[in-house]
C-alpha positions as CSV (number, residue, x, y, z in Angstrom):
1,M,-12.5,-48.0,-71.2
2,N,-11.4,-48.5,-67.8
3,R,-13.8,-50.2,-65.2
4,A,-13.8,-50.1,-61.5
5,Y,-16.1,-52.1,-58.9
6,S,-18.2,-51.5,-55.9
7,V,-20.7,-53.0,-53.5
8,L,-24.0,-54.0,-54.7
9,V,-27.6,-53.5,-52.9
10,A,-30.8,-55.2,-54.6
11,K,-34.5,-54.2,-53.4
12,A,-37.9,-54.8,-55.1
13,S,-40.4,-51.7,-54.8
14,D,-43.8,-52.5,-53.8
15,D,-45.4,-51.0,-57.7
16,G,-43.7,-54.2,-59.2
17,R,-40.5,-51.8,-60.4
18,R,-37.3,-53.9,-60.2
19,V,-34.8,-51.6,-58.5
20,F,-31.2,-51.9,-57.3
21,A,-29.0,-49.2,-55.6
22,G,-25.9,-49.0,-53.8
23,M,-22.3,-47.5,-54.4
24,A,-20.9,-47.4,-57.9
25,T,-17.5,-46.8,-57.1
26,T,-15.6,-46.0,-53.5
27,P,-11.7,-44.8,-52.8
28,T,-10.6,-48.3,-51.7
29,P,-8.1,-49.9,-53.8
30,D,-8.7,-52.6,-55.8
31,R,-6.6,-55.9,-56.2
32,M,-4.8,-54.2,-59.0
33,G,-3.6,-51.3,-56.7
34,D,-5.6,-48.9,-58.6
35,S,-8.1,-46.2,-56.4
36,I,-10.8,-43.8,-57.9
37,D,-11.4,-40.4,-56.0
38,P,-15.2,-40.4,-55.9
39,L,-15.0,-36.5,-56.3
40,G,-13.4,-36.2,-59.8
41,A,-16.1,-38.0,-61.6
42,Q,-18.0,-36.4,-64.4
43,F,-21.5,-38.1,-65.8
44,A,-25.0,-37.2,-67.0
45,N,-28.0,-38.9,-66.0
46,P,-29.4,-41.1,-67.2
47,L,-26.9,-43.4,-68.2
48,P,-26.9,-47.0,-69.7
49,L,-27.2,-50.3,-67.3
50,L,-25.1,-53.4,-69.0
51,H,-24.7,-56.8,-67.9
52,Q,-21.3,-58.2,-67.5
53,H,-19.6,-54.9,-69.4
54,N,-21.9,-56.3,-72.8
55,H,-22.3,-53.0,-75.0
56,K,-24.7,-54.9,-77.4
57,A,-27.0,-56.2,-74.8
58,P,-28.4,-53.5,-72.3
59,I,-30.6,-54.2,-69.4
60,G,-31.7,-50.7,-68.2
61,H,-31.1,-47.7,-66.8
62,V,-28.8,-45.9,-64.1
63,S,-29.1,-42.8,-62.6
64,F,-26.1,-41.5,-60.1
65,G,-26.2,-39.4,-57.0
66,K,-24.2,-36.7,-55.2
67,A,-20.5,-38.0,-55.2
68,T,-18.7,-38.0,-51.4
69,K,-15.4,-38.9,-50.2
70,A,-17.3,-42.2,-49.3
71,G,-18.2,-43.1,-53.1
72,I,-20.7,-42.3,-55.7
73,P,-24.2,-43.7,-54.7
74,F,-26.5,-44.9,-57.7
75,E,-30.0,-46.5,-58.3
76,A,-30.7,-48.2,-61.3
77,E,-34.0,-49.9,-62.8
78,I,-34.5,-52.9,-64.9
79,P,-37.6,-52.7,-66.6
80,V,-40.3,-55.2,-66.7
81,V,-41.1,-56.6,-70.3
82,H,-44.6,-58.3,-70.9
83,E,-43.6,-59.2,-74.5
84,P,-42.2,-62.5,-75.0
85,G,-38.7,-62.8,-76.6
86,L,-35.2,-62.4,-76.6
87,L,-35.2,-58.8,-74.5
88,K,-37.7,-60.2,-71.8
89,D,-35.6,-62.9,-71.1
90,R,-32.6,-61.1,-71.1
91,V,-33.8,-58.7,-68.6
92,D,-35.7,-61.4,-66.7
93,L,-32.4,-63.2,-66.3
94,A,-30.4,-60.2,-64.9
95,W,-32.8,-59.2,-62.7
96,G,-33.0,-63.1,-61.5
97,E,-29.2,-63.4,-60.9
98,I,-29.2,-60.0,-59.0
99,K,-31.7,-61.5,-56.7
100,A,-30.6,-64.6,-56.4
101,G,-27.3,-63.4,-55.2
102,L,-25.2,-64.5,-58.6
103,I,-24.5,-60.8,-59.3
104,K,-22.6,-59.5,-56.6
105,A,-21.3,-56.5,-57.6
106,V,-21.5,-53.5,-60.1
107,S,-18.6,-51.9,-62.1
108,I,-18.5,-48.4,-63.6
109,G,-16.7,-48.1,-67.1
110,F,-14.9,-44.9,-67.2
111,R,-13.0,-42.8,-69.4
112,P,-9.8,-41.0,-67.7
113,L,-9.7,-37.4,-68.7
114,E,-6.5,-35.8,-69.4
115,D,-4.2,-35.4,-66.7
116,G,-6.7,-37.0,-64.7
117,Y,-4.9,-39.5,-63.0
118,E,-1.3,-40.0,-61.2
119,V,0.6,-42.9,-60.0
120,M,0.4,-43.7,-56.2
121,K,3.6,-44.8,-54.0
122,S,2.1,-48.3,-54.1
123,G,2.7,-48.1,-57.7
124,G,-1.3,-48.2,-58.7
125,L,-3.0,-45.8,-60.4
126,L,-5.3,-42.8,-58.9
127,F,-7.9,-41.5,-61.2
128,K,-8.6,-37.9,-60.0
129,R,-10.7,-36.8,-62.9
130,Y,-12.8,-39.6,-65.2
131,E,-16.0,-39.6,-67.1
132,I,-18.3,-42.4,-66.4
133,L,-19.9,-43.8,-69.0
134,E,-22.1,-46.8,-67.8
135,L,-22.6,-49.3,-65.1
136,S,-22.8,-53.1,-65.3
137,A,-23.7,-55.7,-63.1
138,V,-20.5,-58.4,-62.9
139,T,-19.8,-61.5,-61.4
140,V,-16.4,-61.2,-60.7
141,P,-14.9,-57.8,-58.9
142,A,-11.7,-56.7,-58.7
143,N,-12.3,-54.6,-55.4
144,A,-11.9,-56.6,-52.1
145,D,-15.0,-54.5,-50.4
146,C,-17.2,-55.5,-53.8
147,T,-20.0,-58.1,-52.2
148,I,-23.6,-57.8,-52.0
149,S,-24.6,-56.5,-48.5
150,V,-28.2,-56.8,-48.8
151,I,-31.0,-58.4,-50.9
152,R,-34.6,-58.0,-50.5
153,S,-36.7,-60.3,-52.2
154,I,-40.5,-60.2,-52.4
155,D,-42.5,-63.5,-52.5
156,T,-46.0,-63.6,-53.7
157,A,-47.1,-65.9,-51.1
158,M,-45.3,-64.4,-48.0
159,R,-46.7,-60.9,-49.0
160,A,-50.0,-62.5,-48.8
161,A,-49.7,-64.3,-45.9
162,T,-48.3,-61.3,-43.8
163,G,-51.2,-58.8,-45.4
164,H,-49.5,-57.1,-48.2
165,A,-50.9,-58.0,-51.7
166,H,-48.4,-58.0,-54.6
167,A,-48.8,-55.4,-57.4
168,D,-50.5,-57.6,-59.9
169,D,-52.9,-59.1,-57.0
170,P,-56.0,-56.7,-56.7
171,T,-57.3,-59.1,-53.9
172,P,-57.2,-57.6,-50.3
173,P,-54.6,-59.9,-48.5
174,G,-55.0,-61.5,-45.1
175,V,-58.1,-62.4,-43.2
176,A,-59.2,-58.6,-42.8
177,G,-56.9,-57.2,-46.0
178,L,-54.9,-55.2,-43.5
179,R,-51.5,-54.3,-44.0
180,K,-48.8,-56.1,-42.4
181,P,-48.1,-55.0,-39.0
182,P,-44.4,-52.9,-38.8
183,V,-42.6,-55.9,-36.9
184,V,-43.5,-58.2,-39.9
185,K,-42.6,-55.6,-42.3
186,A,-39.2,-54.7,-40.6
187,R,-38.1,-58.5,-40.7
188,E,-39.0,-58.7,-44.7
189,A,-36.9,-55.8,-45.2
190,N,-34.2,-57.4,-43.2
191,P,-30.8,-58.4,-45.6
192,V,-30.0,-62.2,-45.7
193,R,-27.9,-62.4,-42.6
194,K,-24.1,-63.0,-42.8
195,T,-22.7,-65.5,-40.3
196,Y,-20.8,-64.2,-37.5
197,A,-17.5,-65.5,-39.1
198,E,-18.1,-63.8,-42.3
199,Q,-18.8,-60.6,-40.6
200,I,-15.6,-60.8,-38.7
201,S,-13.6,-61.7,-41.8
202,A,-15.0,-58.6,-43.7
203,F,-14.7,-55.9,-40.7
204,E,-11.2,-57.3,-40.0
205,A,-10.4,-56.8,-43.9
206,T,-11.7,-53.4,-43.6
207,L,-10.1,-52.5,-40.3
208,A,-6.7,-53.4,-41.9
209,L,-7.4,-51.3,-44.9
210,K,-8.4,-48.1,-42.9
211,S,-5.4,-48.9,-40.5
212,G,-3.2,-48.9,-43.5
213,R,-4.9,-45.6,-45.3
214,M,-3.7,-43.8,-41.4
215,D,-0.1,-45.0,-41.8
216,D,0.0,-43.7,-45.2
217,I,-1.1,-40.7,-43.9
218,M,1.3,-40.2,-41.4
219,D,4.0,-41.6,-43.4
220,K,3.4,-38.7,-45.8
221,A,3.6,-36.1,-43.9
222,A,6.8,-37.6,-42.2
223,E,8.5,-37.9,-45.4
224,D,7.6,-34.0,-46.2
225,G,8.5,-33.0,-42.6
226,V,5.1,-31.2,-41.6
227,T,2.0,-31.7,-39.9
228,L,-1.2,-32.8,-40.9
229,D,-2.9,-30.3,-42.8
230,A,-6.4,-29.6,-42.4
231,E,-8.1,-32.0,-44.9
232,Q,-5.6,-34.8,-44.0
233,K,-6.2,-34.0,-40.4
234,E,-9.8,-34.6,-41.3
235,V,-9.4,-37.7,-43.0
236,Y,-7.2,-39.2,-40.3
237,D,-9.7,-38.3,-37.5
238,D,-12.7,-40.0,-39.6
239,L,-10.7,-43.0,-40.3
240,E,-9.5,-43.4,-36.4
241,A,-13.0,-43.2,-35.3
242,E,-14.2,-45.8,-38.1
243,V,-11.0,-48.0,-36.6
244,K,-12.1,-47.5,-33.1
245,S,-15.7,-48.3,-33.9
246,I,-15.1,-51.4,-36.2
247,S,-12.6,-52.7,-33.3
248,E,-15.3,-52.3,-30.6
249,H,-17.8,-53.9,-33.2
250,L,-15.1,-56.9,-33.7
251,V,-15.3,-57.8,-30.1
252,R,-19.3,-57.8,-29.9
253,L,-19.1,-60.1,-33.0
254,R,-16.6,-62.5,-31.3
255,S,-18.6,-62.6,-28.3
256,R,-21.5,-63.3,-30.2
257,E,-20.1,-65.8,-32.2
258,V,-18.7,-67.6,-29.4
259,A,-22.0,-67.7,-27.3
260,N,-23.8,-69.0,-30.6
261,V,-21.2,-72.0,-30.5
262,A,-22.0,-72.6,-26.8
263,M,-25.9,-72.2,-27.8
264,A,-26.0,-74.6,-31.1
265,R,-28.3,-77.2,-31.6
266,S,-27.6,-80.4,-32.3
267,V,-29.2,-81.8,-35.7
268,S,-31.7,-84.0,-34.0
269,D,-33.2,-81.0,-32.4
270,A,-34.2,-79.8,-35.8
271,P,-37.5,-79.6,-37.0
272,T,-38.6,-83.1,-38.7
273,A,-38.9,-83.3,-42.4
274,H,-42.6,-83.6,-41.9
275,A,-42.8,-80.4,-39.5
276,L,-41.1,-78.4,-42.1
277,S,-43.1,-79.7,-45.3
278,E,-46.4,-78.5,-43.0
279,M,-44.9,-75.2,-42.3
280,R,-43.5,-75.1,-45.9
281,G,-47.2,-75.6,-47.3
282,A,-49.0,-73.3,-45.4
283,T,-51.3,-71.4,-47.7
284,A,-51.2,-67.8,-48.7
285,G,-54.5,-66.7,-47.2
286,D,-53.3,-67.8,-43.7
287,S,-52.1,-65.1,-41.9
288,R,-50.1,-67.4,-39.6
289,G,-48.3,-68.8,-42.9
290,I,-44.5,-69.4,-42.2
291,R,-41.6,-70.3,-44.9
292,I,-38.9,-72.2,-43.6
293,P,-35.2,-72.3,-45.6
294,A,-35.4,-75.7,-47.4
295,Q,-31.4,-76.3,-46.0
296,I,-32.2,-75.5,-42.5
297,R,-30.6,-78.3,-41.2
298,A,-27.4,-77.3,-42.8
299,M,-27.0,-74.7,-40.3
300,D,-26.3,-77.5,-37.8
301,L,-23.5,-78.8,-39.2
302,P,-19.5,-78.1,-38.5
303,K,-17.6,-75.5,-40.9
304,G,-15.9,-77.5,-44.0
305,T,-18.3,-80.5,-43.7
306,A,-19.6,-80.1,-47.8
307,F,-16.1,-79.8,-48.6
308,T,-14.9,-83.0,-46.6
309,R,-18.0,-84.9,-47.9
310,Y,-16.6,-84.1,-51.8
311,I,-13.5,-85.4,-50.8
312,I,-15.2,-88.8,-49.1
313,A,-17.2,-89.3,-52.0
314,M,-14.5,-88.8,-54.5
315,G,-12.3,-91.1,-52.4
316,R,-14.7,-94.0,-52.4
317,A,-15.9,-93.9,-55.6
318,K,-12.1,-94.3,-56.6
319,G,-12.2,-90.7,-58.8
320,N,-15.6,-91.6,-60.6
321,R,-17.8,-88.7,-60.6
322,L,-21.1,-90.5,-61.6
323,E,-20.5,-93.1,-59.0
324,A,-19.0,-90.3,-56.2
325,A,-22.7,-88.5,-57.2
326,D,-24.5,-91.5,-56.2
327,I,-22.6,-91.9,-53.0
328,A,-23.2,-88.2,-52.1
329,K,-27.0,-88.5,-52.6
330,Q,-27.2,-89.6,-48.8
331,W,-26.4,-86.1,-47.8
332,D,-28.8,-84.3,-50.3
333,E,-30.8,-83.5,-47.2
334,S,-28.1,-81.1,-45.4
335,T,-25.2,-80.6,-48.1
336,P,-27.0,-81.0,-51.9
337,E,-24.2,-78.8,-53.2
338,V,-21.8,-81.5,-53.0
339,S,-23.9,-84.2,-55.6
340,Q,-24.9,-81.2,-57.5
341,L,-20.9,-80.5,-58.1
342,L,-20.3,-84.3,-58.6
343,R,-23.0,-84.4,-61.1
344,T,-20.9,-82.1,-63.5
345,P,-19.8,-83.8,-66.5
346,D,-16.1,-84.6,-67.1
347,V,-14.8,-82.1,-68.9
348,S,-12.4,-84.1,-71.2
349,A,-15.5,-85.9,-72.5
350,V,-17.7,-83.1,-73.3
351,L,-14.6,-81.4,-74.9
352,R,-14.9,-84.0,-77.6
353,S,-18.1,-82.3,-79.2
354,T,-18.9,-78.9,-80.3
355,I,-20.4,-77.1,-77.1
356,A,-21.2,-73.5,-75.8
357,A,-18.7,-71.8,-73.5
358,G,-19.2,-72.8,-69.7
359,N,-20.9,-70.2,-67.4
360,T,-22.0,-70.1,-63.8
361,T,-25.8,-69.7,-65.1
362,D,-25.8,-72.7,-67.2
363,A,-27.3,-75.5,-64.6
364,T,-26.3,-78.4,-66.5
365,W,-22.7,-77.4,-67.8
366,A,-20.3,-75.3,-65.8
367,G,-22.9,-73.7,-62.9
368,P,-22.3,-76.4,-60.4
369,L,-18.6,-75.6,-60.5
370,V,-19.2,-72.5,-58.4
371,Y,-20.0,-75.0,-55.5
372,Y,-16.2,-76.1,-55.6
373,Q,-15.5,-72.6,-54.7
374,N,-18.2,-72.2,-52.3
375,M,-17.1,-75.5,-50.4
376,A,-13.5,-74.6,-50.7
377,S,-14.0,-71.2,-48.8
378,E,-16.0,-73.3,-46.1
379,F,-12.9,-75.1,-45.6
380,V,-10.6,-72.1,-45.9
381,E,-13.2,-70.7,-43.2
382,L,-12.9,-73.3,-40.6
383,L,-8.8,-73.3,-41.2
384,R,-8.1,-69.6,-40.6
385,P,-9.3,-69.4,-36.7
386,M,-7.1,-71.9,-36.1
387,T,-4.0,-70.5,-37.3
388,I,-2.0,-67.8,-35.9
389,L,-2.4,-65.3,-39.4
390,G,-6.2,-66.0,-39.2
391,R,-6.5,-64.2,-35.7
392,I,-4.2,-61.5,-36.1
393,Q,-6.1,-58.3,-36.9
394,G,-4.8,-55.4,-39.1
395,L,-2.2,-57.4,-41.3
396,R,-1.4,-55.3,-44.7
397,R,-2.9,-57.8,-47.1
398,V,-1.2,-57.5,-50.8
399,P,-1.7,-59.5,-53.9
400,F,0.6,-62.1,-55.0
401,N,4.0,-60.9,-57.3
402,V,4.0,-57.2,-56.4
403,K,7.2,-55.2,-55.5
404,I,6.6,-52.6,-52.7
405,P,9.5,-49.6,-52.6
406,R,10.8,-49.4,-49.1
407,Q,12.9,-46.6,-47.7
408,T,16.1,-48.1,-46.1
409,A,18.3,-44.7,-44.8
410,G,17.4,-41.3,-44.7
411,A,18.8,-38.0,-45.5
412,S,21.4,-36.5,-43.1
413,A,21.7,-32.7,-41.6
414,G,24.0,-30.6,-39.6
415,W,25.1,-27.7,-38.0
416,V,26.7,-25.0,-40.3
417,G,28.6,-22.2,-39.9
418,E,28.9,-18.7,-41.7
419,L,30.2,-19.0,-45.3
420,Q,30.7,-22.9,-44.5
421,P,29.5,-25.3,-47.4
422,K,26.3,-27.0,-46.4
423,P,26.7,-31.3,-45.9
424,V,25.1,-33.0,-48.9
425,S,23.3,-36.3,-48.4
426,S,21.3,-39.1,-49.9
427,L,18.4,-41.4,-49.4
428,A,18.6,-45.2,-49.8
429,F,15.6,-47.4,-51.2
430,D,15.1,-51.0,-52.0
431,Q,11.9,-53.3,-52.7
432,L,10.1,-56.0,-51.0
433,S,8.4,-58.5,-53.2
434,L,6.0,-61.3,-52.3
435,G,5.6,-64.1,-55.0
436,F,4.1,-67.4,-54.8
437,C,4.6,-69.6,-52.1
438,K,2.8,-73.1,-51.6
439,V,2.1,-75.0,-48.6
440,A,1.4,-78.6,-49.5
441,S,0.5,-82.0,-47.7
442,I,-0.2,-85.6,-48.4
443,V,-2.7,-87.4,-46.3
444,P,-3.5,-91.1,-46.8
445,V,-6.3,-92.9,-45.6
446,S,-7.8,-96.7,-45.7
447,D,-10.2,-97.1,-48.2
448,E,-12.1,-98.9,-45.2
449,L,-12.2,-95.6,-43.5
450,L,-13.7,-94.3,-46.7
451,R,-15.8,-97.0,-47.6
452,F,-17.6,-97.2,-44.0
453,S,-17.2,-93.5,-43.2
454,S,-19.6,-92.1,-40.6
455,P,-20.2,-88.5,-39.2
456,S,-17.4,-89.4,-36.7
457,A,-15.2,-90.1,-40.0
458,E,-15.9,-87.1,-41.6
459,Q,-14.6,-85.2,-38.5
460,L,-11.7,-87.2,-38.3
461,I,-10.7,-86.6,-42.0
462,R,-11.5,-82.9,-42.0
463,D,-9.2,-82.1,-38.7
464,D,-6.7,-84.2,-40.1
465,L,-6.6,-81.9,-43.3
466,V,-7.0,-78.9,-41.5
467,K,-4.6,-79.6,-38.9
468,T,-2.0,-80.7,-41.2
469,V,-2.1,-77.3,-42.8
470,A,-2.7,-75.2,-40.2
471,Q,0.1,-76.4,-38.0
472,F,2.9,-76.1,-40.3
473,I,1.4,-72.4,-41.3
474,D,2.1,-71.4,-37.9
475,L,5.3,-72.9,-37.4
476,E,6.5,-71.3,-40.5
477,F,5.5,-68.0,-39.7
478,V,7.0,-67.7,-36.0
479,D,10.2,-70.5,-36.0
480,P,13.2,-67.9,-35.6
481,T,15.4,-70.9,-37.2
482,K,13.2,-70.4,-40.6
483,A,15.1,-69.1,-43.3
484,A,13.7,-68.1,-46.5
485,E,14.2,-70.4,-49.7
486,A,14.4,-68.4,-53.1
487,G,11.2,-69.6,-55.0
488,V,10.2,-71.9,-52.4
489,S,9.1,-70.3,-48.9
490,P,9.3,-67.3,-46.9
491,A,11.4,-66.5,-43.8
492,S,9.7,-66.3,-40.3
493,I,9.0,-63.3,-39.3
494,T,11.4,-63.5,-36.4
495,Y,14.2,-65.0,-38.6
496,G,17.3,-62.8,-38.1
497,V,15.7,-60.9,-35.0
498,T,17.9,-60.3,-32.1
499,P,15.9,-61.9,-28.9
500,V,15.5,-60.4,-25.6
501,T,16.8,-63.2,-23.1
502,A,14.6,-64.0,-20.4
503,T,16.5,-62.5,-17.0
504,G,14.2,-64.9,-15.0
505,T,11.1,-66.4,-13.8
506,T,9.4,-63.9,-11.5
507,T,7.1,-61.4,-12.0
508,T,9.7,-58.8,-11.6
509,A,11.7,-60.7,-14.4
510,L,8.6,-60.2,-16.6
511,R,8.3,-56.6,-16.5
512,A,11.7,-56.0,-16.8
513,D,12.0,-58.2,-20.0
514,V,9.0,-56.6,-21.6
515,I,10.2,-53.3,-20.9
516,T,13.2,-54.6,-22.6
517,L,11.7,-55.6,-25.4
518,Q,9.4,-52.4,-25.9
519,K,12.4,-50.5,-26.0
520,T,13.5,-52.3,-29.5
521,F,10.5,-50.9,-31.0
522,A,10.6,-47.3,-29.3
523,A,14.3,-47.2,-30.7
524,N,13.2,-48.0,-34.2
525,Y,10.0,-44.9,-33.9
526,I,7.8,-48.2,-34.3
527,P,4.6,-47.0,-31.9
528,L,2.9,-50.7,-31.4
529,S,-0.6,-48.9,-32.4
530,S,-1.4,-52.3,-34.1
531,G,0.7,-54.6,-31.4
532,V,-0.2,-58.2,-30.9
533,W,1.5,-61.0,-28.5
534,I,1.8,-64.3,-29.5
535,M,2.7,-66.9,-27.0
536,S,1.8,-70.6,-26.2
537,S,-1.5,-71.1,-23.8
538,Q,0.9,-72.3,-21.0
539,M,2.6,-69.3,-21.0
540,A,-0.6,-67.4,-21.1
541,L,-2.0,-69.3,-18.1
542,A,1.1,-68.8,-16.1
543,I,0.8,-65.1,-16.7
544,S,-2.9,-65.1,-15.9
545,M,-1.7,-66.8,-12.4
546,M,0.3,-64.4,-11.3
547,L,-1.2,-62.5,-8.2
548,N,-0.4,-59.7,-6.0
549,E,-0.1,-59.3,-2.4
550,L,-3.8,-58.8,-2.2
551,S,-4.1,-62.3,-4.0
552,Q,-5.4,-60.6,-6.9
553,P,-4.3,-60.9,-10.8
554,L,-2.0,-58.7,-11.9
555,Y,-2.9,-59.1,-15.3
556,P,-6.8,-59.7,-15.2
557,G,-7.0,-59.3,-19.1
558,I,-5.3,-62.6,-20.1
559,T,-6.5,-66.2,-20.1
560,M,-4.8,-69.3,-21.4
561,A,-7.2,-68.6,-24.5
562,G,-5.7,-65.3,-25.0
563,G,-7.4,-62.1,-24.0
564,T,-5.0,-58.8,-23.9
565,F,-1.5,-58.0,-21.7
566,L,-0.6,-54.9,-21.2
567,G,-3.6,-53.5,-23.2
568,L,-2.2,-55.5,-26.2
569,P,-4.3,-58.4,-27.7
570,V,-3.0,-61.9,-27.0
571,I,-2.8,-64.9,-29.7
572,T,-2.0,-68.3,-28.3
573,S,-1.0,-71.2,-30.2
574,E,0.6,-74.6,-29.1
575,N,2.5,-74.2,-32.1
576,V,4.8,-71.4,-30.8
577,P,8.0,-73.4,-30.8
578,S,9.8,-73.8,-27.6
579,V,13.6,-73.0,-27.2
580,G,15.2,-76.4,-26.6
581,N,13.4,-79.9,-26.1
582,S,13.5,-79.8,-22.3
583,P,10.9,-78.1,-20.5
584,T,12.9,-76.1,-18.2
585,D,14.6,-74.5,-21.5
586,G,11.5,-72.4,-21.8
587,S,9.6,-70.9,-24.8
588,R,9.1,-67.6,-26.7
589,I,6.8,-64.7,-26.3
590,I,6.8,-62.7,-29.5
591,L,5.5,-59.2,-30.0
592,L,4.8,-57.6,-33.5
593,D,3.1,-54.5,-35.4
594,A,0.4,-56.1,-37.2
595,S,0.6,-53.1,-39.5
596,Q,4.0,-53.8,-40.5
597,I,3.6,-57.5,-41.7
598,L,2.4,-57.7,-45.4
599,L,0.4,-60.9,-46.3
600,A,-0.3,-62.3,-49.7
601,D,-2.9,-65.3,-49.1
602,D,-4.8,-66.6,-52.3
603,G,-7.6,-67.9,-49.7
604,Q,-8.6,-71.0,-51.4
605,V,-7.7,-74.9,-50.9
606,T,-7.5,-77.2,-53.3
607,V,-7.3,-81.1,-52.8
608,D,-6.4,-84.1,-55.8
609,M,-6.7,-87.6,-54.9
610,S,-5.0,-90.6,-56.1
611,N,-5.2,-94.7,-54.9
612,E,-2.7,-95.7,-57.8
613,A,0.2,-93.7,-57.3
614,S,3.1,-94.7,-55.3
615,L,4.4,-92.4,-52.4
616,Q,7.3,-92.1,-50.0
617,M,5.7,-92.2,-46.4
618,E,8.1,-89.8,-45.4
619,S,7.8,-86.2,-44.2
620,S,10.8,-85.1,-45.9
621,P,10.6,-87.5,-49.2
622,D,14.2,-88.0,-51.0
623,S,14.5,-85.5,-53.9
624,P,15.5,-86.6,-56.2
625,A,14.7,-90.3,-55.4
626,S,17.4,-92.8,-55.0
627,A,18.4,-96.5,-54.9
628,S,17.4,-96.8,-51.5
629,T,14.2,-94.8,-51.4
630,V,11.4,-96.9,-50.3
631,F,8.0,-96.2,-52.4
632,V,4.6,-97.8,-51.2
633,S,1.5,-98.6,-53.5
634,L,-1.8,-97.0,-52.5
635,W,-3.3,-99.7,-55.0
636,Q,-1.7,-102.7,-53.3
637,K,-2.2,-101.1,-49.7
638,N,-6.0,-100.5,-50.4
639,M,-5.1,-96.9,-49.7
640,T,-6.3,-93.1,-51.0
641,A,-4.3,-90.7,-50.7
642,F,-5.4,-87.0,-50.8
643,R,-2.8,-83.8,-51.8
644,V,-3.7,-80.1,-50.2
645,E,-2.3,-77.3,-51.5
646,R,-2.4,-73.8,-50.6
647,Y,-0.7,-70.5,-51.8
648,I,0.4,-68.1,-49.5
649,N,3.6,-66.0,-48.3
650,W,4.5,-63.0,-46.1
651,T,7.0,-60.5,-45.2
652,T,8.0,-57.8,-42.9
653,R,7.8,-54.0,-43.9
654,H,10.6,-53.3,-41.3
655,S,13.4,-55.6,-39.9
656,N,12.3,-54.2,-36.4
657,S,8.5,-54.7,-36.4
658,V,9.0,-58.1,-34.9
659,G,10.8,-58.8,-31.5
660,Y,10.7,-61.7,-29.0
661,I,11.6,-62.9,-25.7
662,N,13.7,-66.5,-25.3
663,G,13.8,-68.9,-22.9
664,A,10.4,-67.4,-20.9
665,L,9.6,-69.8,-18.3
666,Y,7.7,-67.3,-16.0
667,S,5.7,-67.9,-12.8
668,Q,4.5,-66.6,-9.6
């Protein structure tokens, strides 16, 4: 039996039923490259609802709605069992996991029908006809879109306080037994709101996916030498409208993100512990009762704080988890997940006795391990906006260890006279491959810094870790001198590209050079619909200060922080390498088509630490070490070193999808 994953929306009804709904499956390709056509599904309602695809332990029933191109909707119900026993425990646990957000996706179990699938150009399978056998609530989805978008949890005290009694409570709620006003009801129905950064990341992934599907449609038509048929045109027009809508919404989200950062309150402005206690303690009978999230102060902390505190605690405790957990208690009010993770027993000690397998629901064995992934993801969220890669929209995201076919030469044709033989030609193909590539850095710090750390020390360590990885990735991504090293690192996107040499420093020279650069894309039939400029902030500032005869900006859309230049988005970074050592040598202005860049990104950062190793304090250490190699003992110097690693790789689909201006030194 095969499986496919999709989005889950949980809700609870007013009569005490436990219901959740959403899309059972969508046509979005999963991480294996497989896709399912929702219109090809066959099923007979109702079907069993399972937990983690365990056929021996059903938890309810599910009914599917009418299939559309967007997916197959469903509504599932987990029964309320009053009789104590294993069945009650099983269904209560399943519903509790869904309400708490521990279960974040659903998965259909299906059986392909005869001749019901085909191999796509990407190498994945497209299931066109299949029978759905069951639906499961699952923890780890294969589809990149599989996250919970809405969770509605009905709290008894909140319902009573707002004028809406629970099904089990016959007493009229509130002061006068009235139903809650529409405004309060709307607030309770709202989902748990994602941060702007989370929304931006999700919409950027969706934008890249839809842009890629548009390219696939156009590529198929180009290969067949035909225009789009009615169905293809309808799909393409729908995707185009969605891409436009998402792009406009991303502009709004980024604007709100910037505004919220500017308006962020300091921790000291948050309600006091006593005030929070009073607010949380409001009785259910009080119509003014308010419930405040217990971790409200964590909202004021910079991204990456929990991950950094985990590192600091482990460093100060010299790797002893119990001591580190005690150290982390000082942060329990704002980042309790740190001490919860550190209280996880040492795995090597646990394995010496007979134990049950670890799982994410066990509160004492393996459940706390989930926090490490959350904190590492928080660290990556802090890292990505700082990197060039993290700010480019529309990149084609692919998994590691895939081979992608690419056409390198096409057929030819020619005029033929009467009774003359026709020419014969052939196509040429090769394959793009993205294997594992690892970025690593070792950062040593003094034990005194860890021992006497304060919030400023946390900021120092976090910024150092972030900047080390961010600067290296940026340089490797755009440096024209960076060649590929087999099995180690990819070539930069500009490697091997013939640059356009700047013809001068004036506005006229800038226009002429940009036109020359654009011609290289036009000559290779690359439309730059996903074009992006990359340049230093100094270069962007110089362009923004170019004025016309009326002292008006020639390019009002660009600033030193980015913006747009000639209708395309601008990403600024000080990691764009200059041409030479002298400021008069000029810089580089890079233009690329984001849809032609393939990116494989593990999305996680791993950190290891040691205070007993000996290191070569060199950015390019000897390998292998020689007799003259100098090692420094961390133990002797009272230092602790943190090793940071991240898996990432990239390549271009076409060699002509990137160009750049060399020696740019433009001014008014």
